[in-house]
C-alpha positions in Angstrom: 81.5 50.6 -20.7 84.5 52.8 -21.2 86.9 52.3 -24.1 90.0 50.7 -22.6 93.0 51.4 -24.9 95.1 49.1 -22.8 92.8 46.1 -23.4 94.0 43.1 -25.3 93.5 43.2 -29.1 90.1 42.8 -30.5 89.4 39.6 -32.5 86.9 39.4 -35.3 86.4 36.4 -37.5 89.8 35.0 -36.5 91.7 38.2 -37.2 93.3 40.3 -34.5 93.1 44.1 -34.5 94.9 46.6 -32.2 92.8 49.2 -30.4 93.2 52.5 -32.3 95.9 54.9 -30.9 94.1 57.7 -32.7 90.6 58.0 -34.2 90.6 55.7 -37.2 88.6 56.2 -40.4 88.2 53.6 -43.2 86.6 54.9 -46.5 85.3 52.8 -49.3 85.1 54.9 -52.5 82.6 52.8 -54.4 83.8 52.0 -58.0 87.1 53.8 -57.7 89.1 52.3 -60.5 92.8 53.1 -60.3 93.4 56.2 -62.4 90.5 58.3 -61.2 92.5 60.0 -58.4 95.6 60.2 -60.5 93.8 62.1 -63.3 92.3 64.6 -60.7 95.8 65.1 -59.3 97.2 65.8 -62.7 94.6 68.6 -63.1 95.6 70.1 -59.7 92.2 69.2 -58.2 93.3 66.8 -55.5 96.2 68.2 -53.5 95.3 66.2 -50.3 95.2 62.9 -52.2 98.5 63.9 -53.8 100.1 64.5 -50.4 98.7 61.3 -48.9 99.9 59.2 -51.8 103.4 60.8 -51.6 103.9 61.0 -47.8 101.7 58.2 -46.7 100.9 55.0 -48.6 99.8 54.5 -52.2 99.1 50.8 -52.7 97.0 48.5 -54.9 94.8 45.7 -53.7 92.5 43.0 -55.1 88.7 43.1 -54.4 86.6 40.1 -53.6 84.9 38.4 -56.6 82.3 39.1 -57.7 83.5 42.6 -57.8 80.1 44.0 -56.8 79.2 46.4 -54.0 77.6 44.2 -51.3 80.0 41.3 -51.3 83.0 43.7 -51.1 81.5 46.1 -48.5 80.7 43.1 -46.3 84.2 41.6 -46.9 85.7 44.9 -45.9 83.6 45.2 -42.7 84.2 41.6 -41.7 87.8 41.3 -42.9 86.9 38.0 -44.7 85.8 36.8 -48.1 82.2 35.8 -49.1 82.8 32.1 -48.2 83.0 33.3 -44.5 80.4 36.0 -44.4 77.9 34.6 -46.9 77.1 37.7 -48.9 78.0 36.5 -52.5 76.1 39.2 -54.4 73.5 41.8 -54.1 70.9 39.2 -55.2 70.7 35.4 -55.2 68.5 32.4 -55.9 67.5 30.4 -52.8 67.0 26.8 -54.0 65.3 25.9 -50.7 62.5 28.4 -51.2 62.9 28.5 -55.0 62.8 32.3 -54.8 65.2 35.0 -56.1 65.8 37.5 -53.4 67.8 40.6 -52.5 70.7 39.7 -50.2 70.5 43.0 -48.2 69.0 41.7 -45.0 71.2 41.0 -42.0 69.8 37.5 -41.7 71.9 36.5 -44.7 75.1 37.4 -42.9 77.1 34.5 -41.5 79.9 36.5 -39.7 79.9 39.4 -37.3 81.4 42.7 -38.3 84.7 44.2 -37.1 82.6 47.2 -35.9 80.5 44.9 -33.7 83.6 43.4 -32.2 85.0 46.8 -31.3 81.7 48.0 -30.1 81.4 45.0 -27.7 84.9 45.8 -26.5 83.7 49.3 -25.5 84.8 51.3 -28.5 82.7 54.1 -29.9 82.0 53.3 -33.6 80.2 54.8 -36.5 79.1 53.6 -40.0 77.8 56.0 -42.7 76.8 54.6 -46.1 75.3 56.1 -49.1 72.5 53.6 -49.8 70.2 52.2 -47.2 70.5 48.7 -48.7 73.9 48.5 -46.9 73.0 50.1 -43.6 71.4 47.1 -42.0 74.3 44.9 -43.1 77.1 47.2 -42.1 75.5 48.2 -38.8 74.5 44.6 -37.9 74.9 43.9 -34.2 75.4 47.5 -33.0 73.5 48.7 -30.0 72.3 52.2 -31.1 70.9 52.9 -27.6 74.4 52.5 -26.0 75.5 56.0 -27.0 78.6 54.4 -28.6 77.2 53.4 -32.0 76.0 55.3 -35.1 74.8 53.7 -38.3 72.7 55.5 -41.0 72.5 56.1 -44.8 72.6 59.4 -46.6 69.7 58.0 -48.7 67.5 58.2 -45.6 69.3 60.9 -43.6 66.0 62.7 -43.1 64.7 59.7 -41.0 67.6 59.3 -38.6 66.6 58.7 -34.9 68.7 58.1 -31.8 66.8 54.8 -31.2 67.4 53.3 -34.7 70.6 55.1 -35.9 72.3 56.4 -32.8 72.1 60.0 -34.2 69.3 62.4 -35.1 68.8 65.6 -37.1 71.8 64.8 -39.3 70.5 66.9 -42.1 70.6 70.0 -39.9 74.0 69.1 -38.6 75.5 68.7 -42.1 73.7 71.6 -43.6 72.7 69.8 -46.8 69.3 68.9 -48.1 68.4 65.2 -48.5 70.4 64.1 -51.5 69.0 62.4 -54.6 69.8 58.7 -54.9 71.1 59.1 -58.4 73.6 61.9 -57.7 77.1 62.6 -56.5 75.5 64.4 -53.5 74.7 61.0 -52.0 78.4 60.4 -51.6 79.2 63.9 -50.5 76.7 63.6 -47.7 78.5 60.5 -46.5 81.8 62.4 -46.3 80.3 65.6 -44.9 78.5 63.5 -42.2 81.7 61.6 -41.5 83.7 64.9 -40.8 80.9 66.2 -38.6 80.8 63.0 -36.6 84.6 62.9 -36.3 84.5 66.4 -34.9 81.5 66.1 -32.5 81.1 62.4 -31.5 84.8 61.5 -32.0 84.3 57.8 -32.6 87.3 55.6 -32.2 86.5 53.7 -35.4 84.5 54.9 -38.4 83.6 53.4 -41.7 82.4 55.6 -44.6 81.0 54.0 -47.8 80.1 56.0 -50.9 78.2 55.2 -54.1 79.5 54.6 -57.6 76.9 56.7 -59.4 79.7 58.9 -60.9 82.0 56.1 -61.8 79.1 54.3 -63.7 78.7 57.5 -65.7 82.1 58.9 -66.2 85.6 57.6 -66.9 88.8 58.7 -65.2 89.9 62.2 -66.3 86.5 63.3 -67.4 85.1 66.6 -66.0 82.4 64.8 -64.1 84.9 62.4 -62.5 87.4 65.1 -61.7 84.7 67.2 -60.0 83.8 64.2 -57.8 87.3 63.5 -56.7 87.9 67.2 -56.1 85.0 67.1 -53.7 86.3 63.9 -52.1 89.7 65.5 -51.7 88.3 68.3 -49.6 86.8 65.9 -47.1 90.0 63.7 -47.1 91.9 66.8 -46.2 89.4 67.6 -43.4 89.7 64.2 -41.8 93.4 64.2 -42.1 93.6 67.6 -40.4 91.5 66.3 -37.5 94.4 63.9 -36.8 92.5 60.7 -37.9 94.3 57.7 -39.2 92.8 57.5 -42.6 92.8 54.6 -45.1 90.8 54.6 -48.3 90.1 51.7 -50.7 87.4 50.7 -53.1 84.9 47.8 -53.4 85.6 47.3 -57.1 86.8 49.0 -60.2 84.9 50.0 -63.3 85.2 49.7 -67.1 83.5 50.7 -70.3 81.1 48.0 -71.3 79.7 49.2 -74.6 79.9 49.0 -78.4 81.3 51.8 -80.5 77.8 53.2 -81.0 77.3 53.4 -77.3 74.9 50.5 -76.9 75.7 48.0 -74.0 77.9 45.1 -75.2 75.8 42.2 -73.7 75.9 38.5 -73.8 72.3 37.4 -73.0 72.9 34.2 -71.1 69.3 33.2 -70.6 68.7 33.3 -74.3 71.7 31.1 -74.9 70.7 28.5 -72.3 67.1 28.6 -73.6 68.5 27.6 -76.9 70.6 24.8 -75.5 68.2 23.3 -72.9 64.7 24.7 -73.7 63.0 27.8 -72.6 63.5 28.6 -68.9 64.9 25.2 -68.1 68.1 26.8 -66.8 68.0 29.8 -64.5 70.5 32.6 -64.9 71.1 34.8 -61.9 72.8 38.3 -62.1 74.1 39.1 -58.6 74.6 42.8 -59.6 70.8 43.2 -59.4 69.7 45.6 -56.7 67.0 48.3 -56.2 69.1 50.9 -58.0 69.5 49.6 -61.5 69.1 52.9 -63.5 72.8 53.4 -63.8 73.7 49.8 -64.8 70.5 48.1 -66.0 71.4 45.1 -63.9 74.3 44.3 -66.3 77.6 43.3 -64.9 80.4 40.9 -65.7 79.6 38.1 -63.3 76.7 35.6 -63.4 75.7 32.2 -62.0 73.6 29.6 -63.8 71.4 26.8 -62.3 71.1 24.0 -64.8 68.1 21.8 -65.2 68.1 18.4 -63.5 70.1 15.8 -65.5 72.0 18.4 -67.6 75.5 17.6 -68.5 77.7 20.1 -66.7 80.8 19.5 -68.7 78.9 20.0 -72.0 77.3 23.2 -70.7 80.7 24.6 -69.6 82.2 23.7 -73.0 79.4 25.5 -74.9 79.6 28.6 -72.7 83.4 28.8 -72.8 83.2 28.9 -76.6 81.1 32.0 -76.6 83.0 35.2 -77.6 83.4 37.5 -74.6 83.3 34.9 -71.9 86.4 35.3 -69.8 85.9 32.1 -67.8 83.2 29.5 -67.1 83.6 27.0 -64.2 81.8 24.7 -62.0 80.4 25.7 -58.6 83.2 23.7 -56.8 86.0 25.3 -58.9 84.5 28.8 -58.6 84.0 28.5 -54.8 87.6 27.3 -54.3 89.1 30.0 -56.6 87.0 33.0 -55.4 86.2 31.9 -51.8 82.4 31.8 -52.3 79.7 30.1 -50.3 78.6 27.0 -52.4 75.0 27.2 -51.4 74.6 30.7 -52.8 76.0 30.3 -56.3 74.7 28.2 -59.3 76.0 25.1 -60.9 78.0 27.4 -63.2 79.9 30.6 -62.4 80.9 32.7 -65.4 82.7 36.0 -65.9 82.9 38.1 -69.0 85.9 39.9 -70.6 86.8 43.5 -69.8 84.3 45.3 -72.1 81.4 42.8 -72.0 78.5 42.4 -69.6 76.2 39.5 -68.9 72.4 39.7 -69.1 69.5 37.3 -68.8 67.2 37.7 -71.8 67.2 40.7 -74.0 63.5 41.4 -73.2 64.0 41.4 -69.5 66.4 44.4 -69.2 65.1 47.9 -69.1 67.9 50.0 -70.3 66.0 53.3 -70.6 67.8 54.6 -67.5 71.1 54.4 -69.2 71.7 58.0 -70.2 75.4 57.4 -71.0 77.3 54.5 -72.6 77.4 51.7 -70.0 80.2 51.4 -67.5 80.0 48.5 -65.1 81.9 45.9 -63.1 81.8 42.4 -61.5 84.6 40.5 -63.2 88.3 39.9 -62.8 89.0 43.1 -64.8 87.5 45.2 -62.1 89.3 43.5 -59.2 92.2 45.9 -58.9 91.5 48.8 -56.5 93.6 51.5 -54.7 94.5 51.5 -51.0 95.7 54.9 -49.9 96.7 55.9 -46.3 97.7 59.2 -44.6 100.4 57.2 -42.7 103.3 55.0 -43.8 102.2 51.4 -44.1 104.3 48.2 -43.8 102.7 45.3 -45.6 104.2 41.8 -44.9 106.5 40.7 -47.6 104.8 38.4 -50.2 101.3 39.3 -49.0 98.7 39.9 -51.8 96.8 42.9 -50.4 93.0 42.6 -50.5 90.6 45.4 -50.0 89.2 43.5 -47.0 92.6 43.9 -45.4 91.9 47.6 -45.0 91.0 47.5 -41.3 94.1 45.3 -40.7 96.2 47.9 -42.5 94.5 50.8 -40.6 94.8 49.3 -37.1 97.9 47.0 -37.3 100.2 48.3 -40.1 100.3 52.1 -40.1 103.1 54.0 -38.4 
């Protein structure tokens, strides 16, 4: 099927998107708290970002809650909140099977992606992500054998095949060795591959998603962070020079979550609930949990709790709300309404911690040996604000609270 630029708009999950008038690239800079780019600009290290923010658009948006990677990447790629697409965390408890499982399989998705909708309409699309945990979700529904779809991760760039990924020999193409998972190279490979694909395959629509390894380690303005954004700036400039419509946002922000001595500042919820209801009677779930916990120790600012049968919900909420460092504690119904979450994938209680606190299960269950720097993490309301930057002017409807999952709408419908 040939891409028909005169076709009617493409609809995905109830939202309508125009066919791109130019190759369009959406970038998710994982963990990019507002301030990172600005500090790099102040040091003269990000001239392309500076130009985009001055001549294009420099906006702020809210992420989905929980402000974790998987829910927000899937919100971005579907244009809808977790209540619609079903991915409410990186990890959840399935009451039906009584098992705790990673939510990184496409079978957990309840909505198709924007990429799938454009692909089915005849567009050439590409998805490049840092970690393979997201590849199957972001690339769900794409026919790699069509010659019009590409989806792979830099984590497994050495294993790309035409049949599975729609592209092969990407390491040779990019000219980089396979990056380490815990490195900024993982993100650089995403961007380098994106530029290469934009030049050679020329997709109509492309999504690039990096990793927050650097942001977990380094605050805005630090040498490590500035070096990362200087690197990103080079690829932003390259994509802009190719004539792409380019819009960048983030899945979540990031904050320091540690004590003055550098130890993580943790509220161990399972220990609290064990004291209130008996050992292991309640079940605490940390949706930040994923296969890559060395940089955050599975400690974030959002958790859900399954109470034992017969427990008094109001009493549990009262006790939890009185704990220092708890930002909010609410029932499943209230949380799902406020944060647009799927009720069957959160506990009886949803709780978020304050800006510099994180939530854990039991002290003994967390291996923090991988934390080589004082903890920085995310998940709460205090990591909800993210940038949205475009290399074109953008008109946002008056009174609209911009969300990061509006980014494809912005890129396709509101740039000029």
